[in-house]
C-alpha positions as CSV (number, residue, x, y, z in Angstrom):
1,X,13.8,9.0,-26.8
2,X,17.9,9.4,-27.3
3,X,19.5,10.3,-30.5
4,X,19.4,6.9,-32.5
5,X,16.0,5.9,-31.4
6,X,15.0,9.3,-33.0
7,X,17.1,8.5,-36.3
8,X,15.8,5.0,-36.4
9,X,12.5,6.4,-36.6
10,X,13.0,9.1,-39.6
11,X,14.9,6.6,-41.5
12,X,11.6,4.2,-41.0
13,X,9.3,6.7,-41.7
14,X,11.2,7.6,-44.8
15,X,11.2,4.2,-45.8
16,X,7.7,3.8,-45.4
17,X,7.1,6.9,-47.3
18,X,9.4,5.7,-50.1
19,X,7.6,2.4,-50.4
20,X,4.1,3.8,-50.3
21,X,4.8,5.8,-53.6
22,X,6.4,2.9,-55.1
23,X,3.0,1.4,-54.6
24,X,1.1,4.4,-55.1
25,X,2.8,4.2,-58.9
26,X,1.7,0.9,-59.6
27,X,-1.6,1.4,-58.9
28,X,-2.1,4.1,-60.9
29,X,-0.4,2.4,-63.9
30,X,-2.5,-0.3,-63.7
31,X,-5.7,1.8,-63.2
32,X,-4.8,3.4,-66.8
33,X,-3.9,7.0,-64.7
34,X,-7.4,7.0,-62.9
35,X,-5.9,6.7,-59.8
36,X,-4.1,9.4,-60.2
37,X,-6.9,11.8,-61.4
38,X,-8.9,11.0,-57.8
39,X,-5.8,11.5,-55.9
40,X,-5.1,15.0,-57.5
41,X,-8.8,15.9,-56.6
42,X,-8.9,14.5,-53.3
43,X,-5.9,16.1,-52.1
44,X,-2.1,17.8,-53.2
45,X,0.8,16.0,-55.0
46,X,3.3,15.8,-51.7
47,X,0.5,14.1,-49.6
48,X,-0.8,11.3,-52.1
49,X,2.5,9.1,-50.5
50,X,0.7,9.5,-47.3
51,X,-2.4,9.1,-48.0
52,X,-1.8,5.8,-49.4
53,X,0.3,4.8,-46.6
54,X,-2.6,5.0,-44.4
55,X,-4.3,3.0,-46.1
56,X,-2.3,0.3,-47.1
57,X,-0.7,0.2,-43.6
58,X,-4.4,-0.1,-42.0
59,X,-4.8,-3.4,-44.2
60,X,-1.1,-5.1,-44.1
61,X,-1.0,-7.3,-41.0
62,X,0.3,-10.4,-42.6
63,X,3.4,-10.8,-44.1
64,X,2.3,-14.1,-46.7
65,X,-0.7,-11.9,-47.3
66,X,1.6,-8.8,-48.3
67,X,3.4,-11.5,-50.4
68,X,0.4,-12.6,-52.0
69,X,-0.2,-8.5,-53.2
70,X,3.5,-7.7,-54.4
71,X,3.5,-11.0,-56.1
72,X,0.7,-10.0,-58.2
73,X,2.1,-6.7,-58.8
74,X,5.7,-8.3,-60.1
75,X,4.0,-11.4,-61.8
76,X,2.2,-8.5,-64.0
77,X,5.5,-6.3,-64.9
78,X,4.1,-3.2,-63.2
79,X,6.7,-2.9,-61.3
80,X,10.7,-4.8,-60.2
81,X,11.7,-7.1,-57.9
82,X,13.7,-4.2,-56.2
83,X,10.3,-1.7,-56.0
84,X,8.3,-4.7,-54.2
85,X,11.0,-5.5,-52.0
86,X,10.6,-1.6,-51.2
87,X,6.6,-2.1,-50.8
88,X,7.0,-4.9,-48.3
89,X,10.0,-2.8,-46.1
90,X,8.1,0.4,-46.7
91,X,4.7,-1.3,-45.5
92,X,5.8,-3.0,-42.3
93,X,8.3,-0.3,-41.1
94,X,4.9,1.6,-41.7
95,X,2.5,-0.5,-39.8
96,X,5.7,-0.9,-37.1
97,X,5.8,3.0,-36.7
98,X,1.6,3.5,-36.9
99,X,1.4,0.8,-33.8
100,X,3.6,2.9,-31.5
101,X,2.1,5.5,-32.4
102,X,-1.1,4.0,-31.5
103,X,0.0,2.9,-28.2
104,X,1.6,6.1,-26.8
105,X,-2.3,7.1,-27.1
106,X,-3.2,3.5,-25.4
107,X,-5.4,2.5,-28.6
108,X,-4.3,-1.4,-29.2
109,X,-3.2,-1.2,-33.1
110,X,-4.5,-4.5,-33.9
111,X,-8.3,-3.2,-32.9
112,X,-8.0,0.0,-34.7
113,X,-7.4,-1.4,-38.0
114,X,-9.9,-4.0,-37.5
115,X,-12.5,-0.8,-36.5
116,X,-11.0,1.3,-39.5
117,X,-11.7,-0.9,-42.5
118,X,-14.2,-3.9,-41.2
119,X,-12.8,-6.3,-44.2
120,X,-14.7,-9.3,-43.5
121,X,-17.5,-7.8,-45.2
122,X,-16.0,-7.1,-48.6
123,X,-12.6,-9.0,-49.2
124,X,-14.8,-12.2,-50.4
125,X,-16.4,-9.9,-53.0
126,X,-12.8,-8.6,-53.9
127,X,-12.0,-12.3,-53.8
128,X,-14.6,-13.3,-56.3
129,X,-14.0,-10.0,-58.8
130,X,-10.1,-11.2,-58.7
131,X,-10.8,-14.8,-59.6
132,X,-13.7,-14.1,-62.0
133,X,-11.2,-11.5,-64.1
134,X,-8.6,-14.4,-63.6
135,X,-10.5,-17.3,-65.1
136,X,-12.8,-15.9,-67.4
137,X,-10.9,-12.7,-69.5
138,X,-8.6,-13.3,-72.1
139,X,-7.3,-9.8,-71.5
140,X,-3.8,-9.5,-69.9
141,X,-4.6,-5.9,-68.4
142,X,-7.3,-7.3,-67.1
143,X,-5.8,-10.8,-65.7
144,X,-3.3,-8.3,-63.8
145,X,-6.2,-6.4,-62.1
146,X,-7.6,-9.7,-60.9
147,X,-4.2,-10.6,-59.5
148,X,-4.0,-7.5,-57.7
149,X,-7.6,-7.6,-56.4
150,X,-7.4,-11.6,-54.9
151,X,-4.2,-10.5,-53.4
152,X,-5.7,-7.3,-51.7
153,X,-8.8,-9.6,-50.2
154,X,-6.7,-12.2,-49.1
155,X,-4.3,-9.5,-47.6
156,X,-7.7,-8.3,-46.2
157,X,-9.3,-11.0,-44.8
158,X,-5.7,-11.9,-43.4
159,X,-6.4,-9.2,-40.8
160,X,-9.3,-10.8,-39.0
161,X,-8.6,-14.5,-39.8
162,X,-5.2,-15.5,-40.5
163,X,-2.9,-12.5,-39.1
164,X,-0.5,-14.4,-36.6
165,X,-0.8,-16.7,-33.9
166,X,-1.7,-17.7,-30.7
167,X,1.5,-16.5,-29.2
168,X,3.6,-16.5,-30.5
169,X,3.5,-16.8,-34.6
170,X,4.3,-20.3,-35.7
171,X,7.1,-19.1,-38.1
172,X,9.4,-17.2,-34.9
173,X,8.6,-19.6,-31.8
174,X,12.3,-19.7,-31.9
175,X,12.9,-16.1,-32.3
176,X,10.7,-15.7,-29.2
177,X,12.2,-18.1,-27.0
178,X,15.6,-16.5,-27.8
179,X,14.5,-12.7,-27.0
180,X,13.2,-14.7,-23.7
181,X,16.8,-15.6,-23.5
182,X,17.4,-12.2,-23.7
183,X,15.6,-10.5,-21.7
184,X,16.8,-12.7,-19.0
185,X,20.2,-12.0,-19.0
186,X,19.2,-8.4,-19.6
187,X,17.0,-8.0,-16.2
188,X,20.3,-9.8,-14.5
189,X,22.9,-6.8,-16.0
190,X,24.5,-9.7,-17.6
191,X,24.7,-8.8,-21.2
192,X,28.2,-9.5,-21.9
193,X,26.5,-13.0,-23.3
194,X,26.3,-12.4,-26.7
195,X,27.0,-16.3,-27.9
196,X,24.3,-19.5,-28.7
197,X,25.6,-22.6,-28.8
198,X,24.2,-24.8,-31.6
199,X,25.1,-28.7,-32.5
200,X,26.3,-29.1,-36.3
201,X,23.0,-31.5,-36.8
202,X,20.7,-28.8,-35.5
203,X,17.8,-27.4,-38.0
204,X,18.8,-24.7,-40.3
205,X,16.4,-22.5,-38.1
206,X,18.1,-22.2,-35.3
207,X,21.1,-20.7,-35.9
208,X,19.0,-18.4,-37.9
209,X,16.4,-17.6,-35.0
210,X,19.8,-17.2,-32.9
211,X,21.1,-14.5,-35.6
212,X,17.8,-12.8,-35.9
213,X,17.9,-12.5,-32.5
214,X,21.6,-10.5,-31.9
215,X,23.4,-13.5,-31.1
216,X,26.6,-14.7,-31.9
217,X,26.2,-18.4,-33.1
218,X,28.6,-21.2,-32.4
219,X,28.6,-24.9,-33.8
220,X,30.0,-27.3,-32.2
221,X,30.8,-30.7,-33.9
222,X,28.9,-33.8,-33.0
223,X,30.6,-36.9,-31.3
224,X,30.8,-40.1,-33.1
225,X,27.6,-41.8,-31.5
226,X,25.6,-38.7,-33.2
227,X,24.4,-36.8,-29.8
228,X,26.7,-33.8,-28.3
229,X,30.0,-33.8,-27.5
230,X,30.4,-33.2,-24.0
231,X,34.2,-32.0,-24.0
232,X,33.6,-29.6,-26.9
233,X,30.8,-28.9,-25.4
234,X,32.5,-27.6,-22.3
235,X,35.5,-26.0,-24.2
236,X,33.1,-23.2,-26.0
237,X,31.3,-22.8,-22.5
238,X,32.2,-19.6,-21.0
239,X,30.6,-16.1,-19.2
240,X,29.4,-14.8,-22.9
241,X,27.7,-18.1,-23.1
242,X,23.7,-17.1,-23.3
243,X,22.3,-20.7,-24.1
244,X,22.3,-23.7,-25.7
245,X,19.7,-24.9,-28.6
246,X,19.0,-28.5,-28.8
247,X,16.5,-31.2,-30.2
248,X,16.0,-34.2,-28.3
249,X,15.3,-36.9,-30.0
250,X,18.1,-34.9,-32.3
251,X,18.4,-35.3,-35.9
252,X,19.6,-38.0,-36.5
253,X,17.1,-39.9,-34.6
254,X,18.8,-40.7,-31.5
255,X,17.7,-39.8,-27.8
256,X,21.2,-38.0,-26.3
257,X,21.9,-40.4,-23.7
258,X,24.5,-37.0,-21.8
259,X,21.5,-34.9,-21.9
260,X,21.3,-34.1,-18.2
261,X,24.8,-33.5,-18.4
262,X,24.7,-31.3,-21.3
263,X,22.1,-29.1,-19.9
264,X,24.3,-28.8,-16.1
265,X,27.2,-27.7,-18.3
266,X,25.4,-25.0,-20.1
267,X,24.0,-23.8,-16.5
268,X,26.9,-24.2,-14.7
269,X,28.2,-21.5,-16.5
270,X,25.3,-19.6,-16.7
271,X,24.0,-20.2,-20.0
272,X,20.0,-21.0,-20.5
273,X,18.6,-24.1,-22.7
274,X,16.5,-23.9,-25.3
275,X,14.1,-26.7,-26.4
276,X,13.5,-27.4,-30.2
277,X,10.1,-29.2,-30.1
278,X,10.9,-30.6,-33.2
279,X,11.1,-33.6,-32.2
280,X,8.8,-34.2,-29.5
281,X,6.6,-36.5,-31.0
282,X,9.2,-39.3,-30.2
283,X,8.4,-38.9,-26.9
284,X,5.5,-36.7,-25.4
285,X,4.2,-38.1,-22.7
286,X,7.2,-40.1,-21.4
287,X,9.6,-37.4,-21.4
288,X,9.2,-33.9,-20.1
289,X,11.7,-31.1,-21.3
290,X,11.4,-29.2,-18.0
291,X,12.9,-32.6,-16.7
292,X,15.6,-32.8,-19.0
293,X,17.2,-29.3,-17.5
294,X,15.1,-27.3,-20.9
295,X,14.2,-23.6,-19.4
296,X,12.6,-22.9,-22.6
297,X,10.3,-24.9,-25.6
298,X,8.6,-24.2,-28.5
299,X,6.3,-26.7,-29.6
300,X,5.7,-27.6,-33.3
301,X,2.2,-28.3,-33.5
302,X,2.0,-29.2,-37.4
303,X,4.8,-31.7,-36.4
304,X,3.7,-33.2,-33.0
305,X,-0.4,-32.1,-32.7
306,X,-1.7,-33.0,-36.2
307,X,-2.1,-29.0,-37.3
308,X,-1.3,-27.9,-41.0
309,X,2.2,-27.8,-42.2
310,X,3.8,-25.8,-44.8
311,X,1.5,-24.8,-47.8
312,X,-1.4,-26.4,-45.9
313,X,-1.3,-24.1,-42.5
314,X,-1.2,-21.1,-41.5
315,X,0.8,-22.6,-38.7
316,X,1.3,-21.6,-34.8
317,X,4.2,-22.5,-32.5
318,X,3.1,-21.8,-28.6
319,X,6.4,-21.3,-26.4
320,X,6.6,-22.3,-23.0
321,X,9.2,-21.4,-20.1
322,X,10.2,-22.0,-16.7
323,X,9.2,-19.3,-13.7
324,X,11.9,-16.9,-14.1
325,X,11.3,-16.4,-17.7
326,X,8.1,-15.3,-17.0
327,X,8.2,-11.9,-16.9
328,X,9.5,-11.5,-19.9
329,X,6.5,-13.3,-22.0
330,X,5.2,-11.5,-25.1
331,X,1.8,-9.5,-24.6
332,X,-1.0,-10.4,-22.3
333,X,-0.6,-13.4,-20.0
334,X,-3.7,-15.5,-18.6
335,X,-3.3,-14.8,-14.6
336,X,-5.7,-15.7,-11.8
337,X,-7.5,-18.8,-10.7
338,X,-10.8,-18.3,-9.4
339,X,-11.0,-15.5,-11.3
340,X,-9.2,-14.8,-14.7
341,X,-7.6,-12.3,-16.1
342,X,-5.2,-10.8,-18.7
343,X,-2.0,-9.1,-17.6
344,X,0.8,-8.0,-18.9
345,X,4.3,-8.2,-17.5
346,X,6.0,-4.9,-17.1
347,X,9.2,-6.4,-18.4
348,X,7.7,-8.4,-21.3
349,X,9.2,-8.4,-23.9
350,X,6.3,-6.8,-26.2
351,X,4.0,-8.1,-29.0
352,X,5.4,-11.0,-31.5
353,X,2.0,-10.2,-33.8
354,X,-1.8,-9.6,-33.4
355,X,-3.4,-10.7,-30.1
356,X,-5.6,-13.6,-31.5
357,X,-3.7,-15.0,-34.2
358,X,-4.3,-18.6,-35.4
359,X,-6.9,-19.4,-33.2
360,X,-7.8,-22.3,-34.9
361,X,-4.9,-23.9,-35.1
362,X,-4.7,-24.1,-31.4
363,X,-8.6,-25.6,-31.4
364,X,-7.1,-28.3,-33.7
365,X,-4.0,-29.1,-31.8
366,X,-6.3,-28.7,-28.5
367,X,-8.9,-31.5,-30.1
368,X,-6.4,-33.5,-31.2
369,X,-4.9,-33.6,-27.5
370,X,-8.3,-34.6,-26.0
371,X,-9.2,-37.0,-27.8
372,X,-6.2,-39.0,-27.7
373,X,-6.4,-38.6,-23.9
374,X,-3.6,-39.6,-21.2
375,X,-3.2,-42.8,-22.4
376,X,-3.4,-42.2,-26.5
377,X,-0.6,-39.4,-26.6
378,X,2.3,-41.9,-25.2
379,X,1.0,-44.2,-27.1
380,X,1.1,-42.3,-30.4
381,X,4.9,-42.0,-29.5
382,X,5.4,-45.1,-28.6
383,X,4.0,-46.4,-32.1
384,X,5.8,-43.7,-34.2
385,X,9.0,-45.3,-32.5
386,X,8.1,-48.6,-33.0
387,X,7.3,-48.0,-36.7
388,X,10.7,-46.6,-37.4
389,X,12.8,-49.2,-35.6
390,X,10.4,-51.3,-38.0
391,X,11.6,-49.9,-41.3
392,X,15.3,-49.4,-39.9
393,X,15.4,-53.0,-39.2
394,X,13.8,-54.6,-42.1
395,X,16.2,-52.4,-44.8
396,X,19.2,-52.2,-43.0
397,X,20.8,-55.5,-44.6
398,X,20.8,-53.5,-47.7
399,X,20.7,-49.8,-47.1
400,X,23.7,-48.1,-44.4
401,X,22.3,-46.8,-41.4
402,X,24.3,-44.1,-40.3
403,X,23.8,-45.0,-36.9
404,X,23.2,-48.7,-36.1
405,X,21.3,-48.7,-32.9
406,X,18.1,-48.2,-31.8
407,X,16.4,-45.2,-32.8
408,X,13.4,-42.9,-32.2
409,X,10.6,-41.5,-34.3
410,X,13.1,-41.3,-37.2
411,X,16.0,-42.8,-39.0
412,X,18.4,-41.6,-40.8
413,X,20.2,-43.6,-43.8
414,X,23.2,-43.0,-45.5
415,X,23.4,-43.9,-49.2
416,X,27.3,-42.9,-49.7
417,X,28.3,-46.4,-50.1
418,X,25.4,-47.0,-53.1
419,X,26.8,-44.0,-54.8
420,X,30.3,-44.9,-54.7
421,X,29.3,-48.4,-56.1
422,X,26.9,-47.6,-58.4
423,X,26.4,-43.6,-59.2
424,X,22.8,-44.0,-57.3
425,X,22.5,-41.1,-55.0
426,X,19.9,-40.5,-52.7
427,X,18.2,-38.0,-55.1
428,X,17.8,-41.1,-57.4
429,X,16.5,-43.3,-54.7
430,X,13.9,-40.8,-54.2
431,X,12.8,-40.0,-57.7
432,X,12.4,-43.7,-57.8
433,X,9.8,-43.4,-55.1
434,X,7.8,-41.2,-56.5
435,X,7.3,-43.8,-59.5
436,X,5.7,-46.3,-57.0
437,X,3.4,-43.5,-55.6
438,X,5.6,-43.2,-52.6
439,X,6.6,-39.5,-51.2
440,X,10.1,-39.5,-50.8
441,X,11.5,-38.9,-47.6
442,X,13.4,-36.0,-46.2
443,X,16.7,-35.7,-48.5
444,X,20.5,-34.7,-47.6
445,X,19.2,-34.1,-44.1
446,X,21.0,-33.9,-41.6
447,X,24.0,-32.1,-43.0
448,X,26.3,-34.5,-40.9
449,X,25.4,-37.1,-43.1
450,X,26.5,-37.9,-46.9
451,X,23.7,-38.5,-49.0
452,X,21.4,-39.1,-46.5
453,X,17.5,-40.2,-46.7
454,X,15.9,-39.3,-43.3
455,X,12.7,-41.6,-42.9
456,X,10.0,-40.9,-40.6
457,X,7.2,-43.2,-40.8
458,X,4.9,-41.6,-38.2
459,X,2.4,-43.6,-35.7
460,X,-0.8,-43.7,-38.2
461,X,1.4,-46.1,-40.7
462,X,-0.4,-49.4,-40.7
463,X,2.5,-53.0,-40.7
464,X,0.7,-53.0,-44.4
465,X,1.8,-49.7,-45.3
466,X,5.2,-50.0,-43.8
467,X,6.0,-53.4,-45.5
468,X,4.6,-52.1,-48.9
469,X,7.6,-49.2,-48.4
470,X,10.0,-51.7,-47.5
471,X,9.4,-53.4,-50.4
472,X,9.5,-50.2,-52.6
473,X,12.9,-49.4,-51.4
474,X,14.6,-53.1,-51.6
475,X,13.2,-53.5,-55.4
476,X,14.8,-49.5,-55.7
477,X,18.0,-50.7,-54.9
478,X,18.0,-53.7,-56.5
479,X,17.7,-51.8,-59.7
480,X,20.4,-49.2,-58.8
481,X,23.1,-52.6,-58.6
482,X,21.7,-53.7,-62.5
483,X,19.8,-51.0,-64.1
484,X,21.1,-47.4,-63.0
485,X,20.2,-45.7,-65.4
486,X,16.7,-46.8,-65.0
487,X,16.9,-44.7,-61.8
488,X,18.6,-41.7,-63.2
489,X,15.7,-41.1,-65.5
490,X,13.2,-41.5,-62.5
491,X,10.7,-40.2,-62.1
492,X,9.0,-41.1,-65.6
493,X,5.6,-42.0,-64.5
494,X,4.5,-38.5,-62.8
495,X,2.8,-35.6,-64.2
496,X,6.3,-33.4,-64.2
497,X,9.1,-35.6,-65.0
498,X,12.6,-35.0,-63.6
499,X,13.6,-31.5,-64.0
500,X,16.7,-29.7,-64.7
501,X,17.4,-28.5,-61.3
502,X,20.3,-27.2,-61.7
503,X,19.3,-24.7,-64.4
504,X,16.4,-24.1,-62.6
505,X,18.6,-22.6,-60.0
506,X,20.7,-20.6,-62.6
507,X,17.8,-19.4,-64.9
508,X,14.7,-19.2,-63.1
509,X,11.5,-18.1,-64.8
510,X,9.4,-15.7,-62.2
511,X,6.7,-14.8,-64.2
512,X,4.2,-16.8,-65.9
513,X,3.7,-15.2,-69.5
514,X,0.0,-14.5,-70.1
515,X,-1.3,-15.1,-73.9
516,X,-3.5,-12.7,-75.4
């Protein structure tokens, strides 16, 4: 182990102990000093942080669950936000250090933690007690305790059931794919490749993931037709290019007609091509990313294969790649034909999270695929494209289309002209939709379209619901021209009306004040 590795290890250990000490102080405070007395009886003062660190590290397996617990501490006023950040950093660094130490002994860390605590046996009890305290008590302190117990229950249950995803995580498939690209170049001794090219129309996660993976992000402007500008792509490609990240169809809803030329340019300069599968719903079963020239891909199961999205999670984001990247895949892969076995490649990028992860999410996606079958999968995409074009053509005589041509599964409207004429913005139209019982489409994205509304009706909507949405949008356009103030006040029929968004951003209320 070199000097910097030792320094990093010591720094991580110090942060870990600090974070655990902060947690110990918080737990001691909420217990009224009783926990402090117990620890004094168990061991000497200098080992308290270490003891707590071992216990908490054993249960911290899910960052989302960790957040639940820490929110309980911050919400109850037990500790400051800076201290909570110390806990998260310390605990996660501690988990990493512990896993590394265990790996030296040949022990699988996830199995070690699970066998240590068996959380599924008592986490429901903690959750029940927490809910009872939160619901049926008036005491502020008891509610605080209930919040923390509930947080701990979620934390411990998450270790076995919600601690990750079938390789890789839902929130890091892009990161995983980029690490594969990085490992590939490193294996060839080509470590000068530090740049990832990202179009200006890309999802924000693309440049964020590239930066996380240690790459320098190079953004290129889109061509007037909404696709990749070939000349600008050629200009930025060079010996330091690691790869290109691209969504096709792109975020303005268009399939890039130059896709083969795009991937050829990147490959000719020695880079690899990453396919962001966010818009695969438009082309699944019709075209294959590998045939377009892409080397690695992630699938958004929540956008294409019916699994939960966002608050309806947990999620999962499988990554696929071509053969030259297989040696670098994370964790274990299944190998063999007649006899299957788990194999971990020597050049693997390592663990992205616990082995089993969000297995049931994958089962949902598999069930969806099996239900649709070979004919149903492309039909679903074709219906998505049909629905989007139907709506676009029903609206384009009033609303300005960012790109007035046949779209894929989504189209983007620009309300810039309407705003100049009436003062009604994309936000106002979105709020007006709420008063008509319709969830607004994506607002102000992609960033290359001014006053953007991105409409993605999906394949499941009937002609009747599409016609209803069109009728409402046309009515709102008429109101914008005749009674703009009405839309400025919208929504007025929802439980929560229009909020002061500027005020909320400048002076946020992050805590709920319980009344004794």
